[in-house]
N, C-alpha and C positions, 0 to 999 in steps of 0.2 A: 505494499501502499505506499508504495512514494509517493511525496507530495508535487515533486515536481518531477517530470522526464528530464534527465540532464542529458541525455544524449541527446535528444530534439532541442532541447536548449544550446546545448554544443553548438550544434550545428547551424544554429539563428545568429546566433552572438561570438558562436569564437569564444568558448570559454577554453582558458587554459585543460593544458589533463591536469595537473597539480589540482588546483581547483573541484574537478568536479570527485576528484578520488581524494578529498578530502571532503567534502562534500556525501558522499554516498556509503551508505550504510551508519549505524548508526555508532558514538564512539565514546556511550557505554551504557549498559543496562542494568538495576540493579534488581534480583527476585527478592523479595522479601515474605514471611507470615506472619501478623500481628496476632501476635497472642495477648487475650486481655481477659482474667480472669474480674469477675465483674460480680460477684456475688459466694456460696460454698459450693453451691452444685455446678453456675454456669458457667463456662470460656466463650469468653466473644473471639472469631479466628479471621482474618479475614488478607486474600491476598494484597501485597504493598507493588508496587511498581514507582521504581524515578531512574527516568532514562533521559541521556545527557549529545545530545543528537550531533551538536555542533560546536567547542569553546574556542576558536581560533580569537573572533574578537568578544571572547570579556566570557566573566563567568555563566552556566546556565542559570534560566531566568523562563518558569513556565509554572504557572498556578498546579492545586492538590483539585482532582476531583477526583468528589466519591461519590461512586455510582452502583449499582451494582451489577450492572453488565459492564464498565468498565475493563479495560485486557492491554497484554503489554503492547500489541499491533496497535490497537488505538493509543495511547500515549504516545508512543516514538515517532506517530505519526504528528500527534500535537505537538510533542518535541521540535519536531523537523518544518513545520508553521512557523516556530517561537524565533528561529535560528535566518527567516530568511524577513517574518518581521519586525526583526531588532535590524537588520542590516539594512530593511528600504526605511525604517523610520532614523535611521544615524546613531542608534545609539550603543552603547560598550557595553554589551550582554550577548550572548550566544544563546542556542537553544533548550531546552530544558524542557519535563513537565513530572510531574508525581499524580501519582491513580490509587485510588483507594478499593476496592473490590466489599463495601457495603451500599446496601442504601438509608441515605442522609435523615428521611423521613418517617422511621423506623428508630430512632436514637432518640432517645430521650437529652436536655441537653447537661446533664450530669455528664451523662456515658460517652456523648459525640466528645466531651472534653476532654478525657479518661483515653480516647482513645488518639485523639491529639499529642497527648500530652507524648502516650507510646510509641505514636508515627514520629515524635522526635526524638527519643529515646535510642531509637532503631536504624536512626540515620544521619545521631548526632553531629562526627566526623566531618560531614560535607557543610552542613549546616556552620559550624563553627571555623568552620573552612574557609567560608565564604564560595563555595563550589557550586552551591547551588542556592535561590534565591527564591522562593519558593511568593506565592501568591494566593488571592480566590480563584475560584472557579466552580463549576454546578457544585452545590452538593457544601462549599463550603465558603466563606466569608469574613467579613473582620474578623469574628468573634473568634474566631481558630486561626485566625494571624493574630491575635491579640495576645492569642496561650499561645505559642511559637512563641513569640517573642518574650511572653512570663519565665519561661523556659528557660532560650537561649542567653538573655538578661542583654541584650544587643540589639536595638533596631537597624541596624543592618544588614540584620540577617534574614529580615522576613520582608515584603511588603502588602498593603494592604490594610492597613492594620486603621484601629479610629482613631480619632486624631490625637485625644484624651489620652492616647499612649504611643506619641509619635509618630502617627498617620498625617498621612497630608489630603487636607483641605480641597476636595474635589478626585477625590481619587475612586469615592466609589459612583461617581456621575464619569468618572472618563471615559470607559468606552463606548458611552452613549452621546458623549460627547461631540467623541471623532467622528461617530459613526453619525451624526448628524451633522458636522461641515462636508466631511469625505461627501456624501450626499448634496449636501449644495454645490457643492464643486462639480459633482459627476453632473448633475442634472442641469446645468448652466454650458458649461462646456459639451457634454454629448448631446443633451435634447434640446441643449436652444433654449432654455425655459426657468425665469427668475423660479426661486424656491414656494415663491407667494401661490404661483398658479399650476404646482400642482402637484394629485392624487397620493397618495401610500397607502401600501397594505403589509403592514408589520407583524411575523412569528417568532411570537413570545412576548410575555410583562413580562420577565424577570429585572433581574438586573439593566442589564443592555441595552433589551428591549422597553421594557416602562420608560426609562430615560430617554433611550431614544425620541420615540415618540413624545416625551416633551417638549425637548428641544425642538423637533422639527413644526411642534403645532406652537412655539414661539416663535417658527420663524416664519410661520402662516400657511404654513403646504395642512392640506388637510385631511385628513385621515381618517380616511375611511371605513378600518379593519382591524381588527387585533384576534387574535388566537393563543390560547397558550394549552398548557395538558391538561385545563376545564372543558373547555371548549372554543369557541367562535361571537365578536361581535360585530355585526354591523350598519351602516347608517353610510351613506348618499350624498349626508349631506354634511358632510365631515358628526367624527365621534368627538362628544366633552370628555375634553384627556382629559382633566381634571377632576372632573365629577369619577371616569372610569377606573384615577385612581387611587379614587375615596374609601370606591367601594368594593379594591381589593383588596386592598389592607383590612377592610371591616370583615371582608371573607378570609379573612387569612391568607391569602391571597390565591387570586383565580375571577377571568374576567367573567364567564360563563355566566346567566342568567341576568347581563346589566340590562336595565332597560335598552336595548335595542335590536336591531334583523337580527338571530338566533342562528351560527352559520357553523361551521367543520373547518378542520383545519384545510383538507383538499380544497373547501371553496373556494380560502385566504388562497391559498395558492394560486386559485385557474382566473383570480378577479382582473376587470378588464380596466388594471392600474398604469401611472406615471411610473409606480417603481412597487417592486417590493423588497422589502427586505424578509429577510429570515433571519431572524437573530435567537432562536432555540439550542438545538442541535443538531449536528452533523448530518448528511445528506438527508436534510430535507425535501430538495431537487433530486429523481433520478429516472433515469432511463424510461420508469414507471409513469412518471407526470409530468417530463419534462414537456413534453406536445402538449398539455392544461394549459401552461402558462404561457399568460397572456398581456406583461405587465412589459414599456417595454424597454426597461432599467430594471436589475438584479444590484444590491446590495449588499455585499457580504456578511453581516453584525454578526456572526453567528461563527463557528471554525468547521471547512471545508460543510456549507452547509450544500453543497451542489455538487455531485460525484461528476469524474472527468465524462460521461458518458452525458448524459446529461448534459456537459458545458458544449459538449460536440451537437447536440440536438439546437439548444439555445441559440447556438452563431450558426446555425441552419438558418434559423426563425428570423437571424439579426436584429436577439434583444441581446441587448450590454451590458458587462456585468462588470463589476468592479471586486476582486478578488481579497479575501478577507485579508488578508499579511499585509495587504490597506487601508482598509475600513474598516477593522479592530483595534487597531494597532493604537486608541490613544489610554487607555487601559496602560500597555507596558511602556509607555513615553510618560505617561505619571507616575508609577513603578519608577521609575527613574533618578527624577526626580523627588521623590519620598525614599529611593536609597542616598542621593543624592545627601540630600536632608539631612540624617538615618547619620553622615559620617562625619558632616561637618557644625551640626547643630543648629544650621540656620533655618530660618521659619518662615515659612513661605504662603503665599495669600493667596483665595480660591480663584482672584482672576489675574496670575500668571503663571498657574496652572494649566489654566485653562488657555490662556493665550500660549502654556510654549507649546499645547499640544496642539493648536491650529497651523503654528507655523509652522513644527513640522509633521505635518501631516501632509501641509498644501505644498512642500518645498519636495515633499515625499511622491504629491501627486504630479507635481510638474513632471521629476523624473521620468515616472510611469505613460507619463503621454511623448514624453520625447520618447523614450526607448521603445513605444509602440508605436512614433513617424517613422523610426529607424530601421525596425522590424520589416513595417510594409515599405519600402521604399527597397529595400534589399530583394523583398520576393516582388514587386515591379521588375524591377533589371532582372533578375533571375530569369520572367516567367519572356523580358522580352528578349533574352538572348539566347532564349532556349526555340526564342520561332522565328529569330531574326534566319534567316535566308544565307547561307553563305555565300560568301563571290566567290 
């Protein structure tokens, strides 16, 4: 499950063989078994995966995913994504990721804290050496990062902490802020429209999706549909995003039942909108449903939400796509700022956090557009040469 076809990329961009050798495969894979006795007759066990894809640019950076079906292969894919995401954002981190195979929804707050403490215990050397710097991911959040900080007593060993214990103002909103900013750039450059003239549908209403929706609504975009694990809601006139957020919080997270048309996740992915933002789990759009997509532009808010096979189908339909390594890099950019803050003791205001995210993402967006133009020119020249009769 390689994220990038390095052979194809090498042919297009002329990648040096040394770089390809470094990026092929995983640098380090750690397989562990977490065992925690929680009562006289009950023991929790869980597989734990820690993967470093490439640390040439700096320490391995990537979140801790606690999910019941997480695998070593998935963890490796996510670590590889982090390598390219950090490089594109221009920050000195490499790609890493952790996976804990447990269902976080079935754990009490006390048990979950105990599990994170045990996780720290079994990889303490990696954390204290600064070789791996974790952050929140699916199933974990600021509270778990605070637990890691409490165990290591060093603020630079983990990012995504609550503001009160060395966290960064704006870190919680950072990924959603970045997705919304990149969406605006993509709409203006690729669709030739202002963001306040677009309709959009967002899959996922967790930390990434909810903040993405909020920032897009503030910018004037019409959010017509949102879905999550509980179901989906739609209003072609535009959802009241603030009321939806309040409703979700009152119901313990979940948009189903909100006062709007109830739709399925499949219906949301097939809506005729300007922008579709899959911001939930990976493989949301596959070969099975790609042909049903009617959006003009897809912005990958989640990690790897569009499969390679689906991507080919979408290209054939003329659907433009902004990849995850660009679209959702706001979180790791903020993590870098928090990491710097932890090492230096400097206090960063939220405005500076957002400014840094948008500055770096704007620069990365311009680089991607330039690379796209270069590849297009190379291809056109190659086709011209191929079809030019020899004298």
